[in-house]
N, C-alpha and C positions, 0 to 999 in steps of 0.2 A: 354880407360879404366878410361880417368874419367869420361866421362856421365853416364858411366855404374857402379860407387861407387854414385855417386852423391845421396845425403840422402836428399836435403834444403827441400824437397817435406815437406817427413816424417815430420822433426826436425818443420819444421815451426806447421803442423797439428799436434804434442807432444807440439807446445809454444800454440799454441789455445787449445789444450784437458787442460790444466795446468789452463790455465785463466779462462776457463769451470767451471772448478770443482771448484778454487779461488772463482767466483762468485756465485757458489751454494750456495759453505759453507757457504761464504756471508753471500747470502740471508736465508739461512737457521738458521742463529745464529737472524737477524732479525728476521726471523720468529717466532722465538725459546723463543726470552727475552719477545715479541708482545702477546704469547700463555701464557708466567709466567705471565706477566704482569695481561692481563685477568684473570687468575686462583688465583693467589692470595688475584686480588681486590673481586673474586666472593667468597675466600675461608676469608677477611680479615671483608668481609662488617658483615655478622652476629655479630659478637665482634663490632664492629663501633657502629651499631647499639644496643647493647647493654649500652657499655661506655656512647652514648650522650645519653640517656635513665637514666642511673645511674648520670650524670652528673646532667642532665636536673629536676631529682628531689625536688620540691623546697622543703626546711627545716620550719615546722612551730611545729603547736601545734600536727599535723599528719601529718605523710608524707605515704604519697599513693604509691601502689606497682609498680612493673612494671609488663611491656607486659612477660609471660610468654609459649610463642606461637617463640617457636625454632624446627624447624624442627634438627636440631646436638641435642643430645642427652645431653652431658656434658655441651650447655649453658644452658636448660632446668634447669637443675638441679644447677646452677647457680644461675637462675635467681628464681628460690625456696627457697632453700636459703637462699638470698636475702630478698626474699616477708615474711620468718618468720621471720627474724631480726628482719624487720622494723615494725610486727605486733605487738614484745615484745614489740619492743620500745615504741610505739606508746600506749598500757597498762601501762609498765613504767609511758611514761610522765601524763598518765589519772590520774595513784593513787596517783602520786605526785599532782599535778594540785590537787588532789580530798585530802590531806592532807593537803596544804600547806590551803586551803579554812575555812579547821575545823580548823589549826591551828590561826587563823587570828582571825576567828568566837570564838576561846575557848581564847585567848588573848584579843581581845577587850574586851571581855565582861565584866571580874575584874574590865576593868578601868574605861567603863563605871557606874559600882558598884558604886566604888571609888567618877567618879565626881559627882557623883546623891545623895552619900551620904553627897560629903561636902555641896553640894549647901543648905540640908536639913538640916545642922549642921547651916549652912549662915543665912539660913531664919528666926533661931530662933531667932536670933541676941540676946545673952544671951552670946558670945564668950567675954571675957578679950583682950585687946590689944596685948597679948604678944600669945594666943591662935590666934588671926587672924592672925599671923605674920608664929606661925606654920601650919595656912588653907594654909595659902597661896606660903607658902614654901609646904607641900603637894599636892594643885592642880596645881606646878608648874611642880612635877616631874614628878606625874601622864597626865601631858602632853607631859611633856617630852618623857616619855616614850610609849606614842603611835606615838609620831612621830618617835622614834629609831623601836618600830613594825613595821610601813610603808617602814621602813627604811630596814632594815630586810628582812620582807617577798620580798620586788622589789628585793633586793640583790640574795636571794634563790629563783624567780620568774626568774634568769638573764635577765632583761630587757635588752635594748642597751641603748646606750649615749642619746639621741633621748629623751628620757622618762625621764629621768632626768625635773626635775621643778625650772629652772633657773630662779633667780633671783639676784640686786644690793641693794649690801651691805657692809657695812664698815665693815673691819676684824675687825679694833679694839675693836668695841664695842661686837662686836661675842667673842673674845677672854674675852675680863672683863666677859662676859656673863658664859662660862667654869670659869675663875677662881672660880668665883664666886662659882658657885653648886658648886665645887670641894671643897672650902674653907668647906663649911658645911660639909664636912665629911672625910678632915682632916685640922688638924691645918693648921690656916690658911698661918704662918710665911713659910710655908715648899713652900710654892709658891709665882714666881715672875714673875710680865708681866715686858718686856722691850721693848718700841717703842714709839719716839715720834713723828711720822708720821702717817695721818690719809691718811690711803689706802683702796679702794673702787673693789672693786671684783662683776665677776658675775657670780653665778654659784648658786648650790642647798646648803641653807641654810642648813638644816637640816641634808645632811650628810656631810659637813663642820666642823657642830659642832660636830657633832658624831663622827668623824672622830679623831679631832685635844684633843678630849675631852677622846675617849679610848685611842690616844698615852700620854696626860699626865698622864690618872688614870692608864695604864700600869706602866706608870717610879715612879710613888706614890707607887705603889702594891710595883715591887721589889725593891724600893733601898730604904733606909734610912733618907737620905739624903734632901737638898732643890733641887728643879725644876726651872730650867727659861725657862721663856719663850718668845723667844726672834724674835721681830717683824721687819723684814727687808726689803726692796724697793722691794723682786721680791719672798720671804721666811719665810719663819715661821723654826726657829729653837727653839728644844728643847732640856734641858741641862740638864744633871742630875749626878748627887756626886757617880753613882752607882761603881758595878766592872764591867762592862763591857759587850757587849755580845757575847752570845758563840755562837760555827758556824752554830748551831740546830736551835739559836734563831737568827740569819742574814738569814738565811735559806729563813724561815718562813716570816721574811721583805719581802725580794727580789726575790725570785723566785716566780716558778709557783707549790706549792705543797700541793696535797692534804690535804684534811679534816680531813678526817681519817686518817692519820698520827701524827696530832699535838695533843697534849698532853693542851693545851690554845687555844680557841676561840679570846683570842682577837690581836694578833696578825694578825693571819688570817682576819678579818674583817675591820682591818688597810689596810691592802696590796688590799681589796677588794676593799675598798671605796676611798680609794686613785688611782687605777684606775677607778673608775664609775667616782669622781670626774677632772678626768688628773689631778691634780696634783702628779707628781711624788716622789717619797721618797728615799729616799736616804740618805746612814751612813757617815755620814765626818770625825767622829771619835766614833773608843770602844778602851777602854783599862783599865789598873787600877783604874783610875781615877776620869772616865765616861764615859759616853755617850753622840753624839750629832747627832739628826736624822733631818733632812731638809728634808718641806716638799715647792714644789719649783712649786705656782699657777703666773706665768707670764703669763701660758694662757690665766689667765682667769680674769688677770690684767686692769682695767678701767679705773682711773686715781688715782695720786701720789700728792698728795699737802701736800706741806709742811706747820705746824701749824707756 
């Protein structure tokens, strides 16, 4: 009876069959994963090619088009729309460059006329001493206007930092020039310069002068009190006796605000110039008793020598 009911062989075959099923199932899972990997790679390859093509598109005066030859309809439409966008952008850049070239010519021509007229007046040698001083001021203002136009055009073209013309100069002398220039427009007693150290920096002197001049001129224009230019070891403080800056004015100085949203160009130019010469601008204090703006020039510092 025991031998007649013994199903050990059947149980062994059942166990073997179960193991075979598990093995076949595992192989099917591995094979399915491999096929899924191949299929996903094949499906993702065109997207990867397009992504790589867009990522490798050089940014310059003219952005080239990418390949539109894709079998997939969706990818082809994306490539066509991207190329349409780049072509419109290239046309816009060309128009802007053309306008800047025309503006450069139109702005420099009057300055050249002024300089030529001054040369003719001086060549006649009929000027009194006071007239000579006046003509010298006109020539200095004309030359500075020419430099300012060059700086503005350079900023408008969004040139990189490497294109700035750096030179070594004494910061104290530059601040004295700014004070003297503005004293011809505003009462001299409103502007004071404090600092007993000769500080030498390496930067773009035209941009730095325009930056400091705009900061001081904005303070003079928007306040009635005195303005102090404080020269420290690593920074310049512009101190006024005004009513403080509003939140909107602070945003213009410190945030990336679009020029179209500004009602004044001065603060926008100040921020662009400070970024270009890499002199960080910060607000030390602003309240009802006045404002202190600080330009940090330590990255351009060459030497500091006590007088």
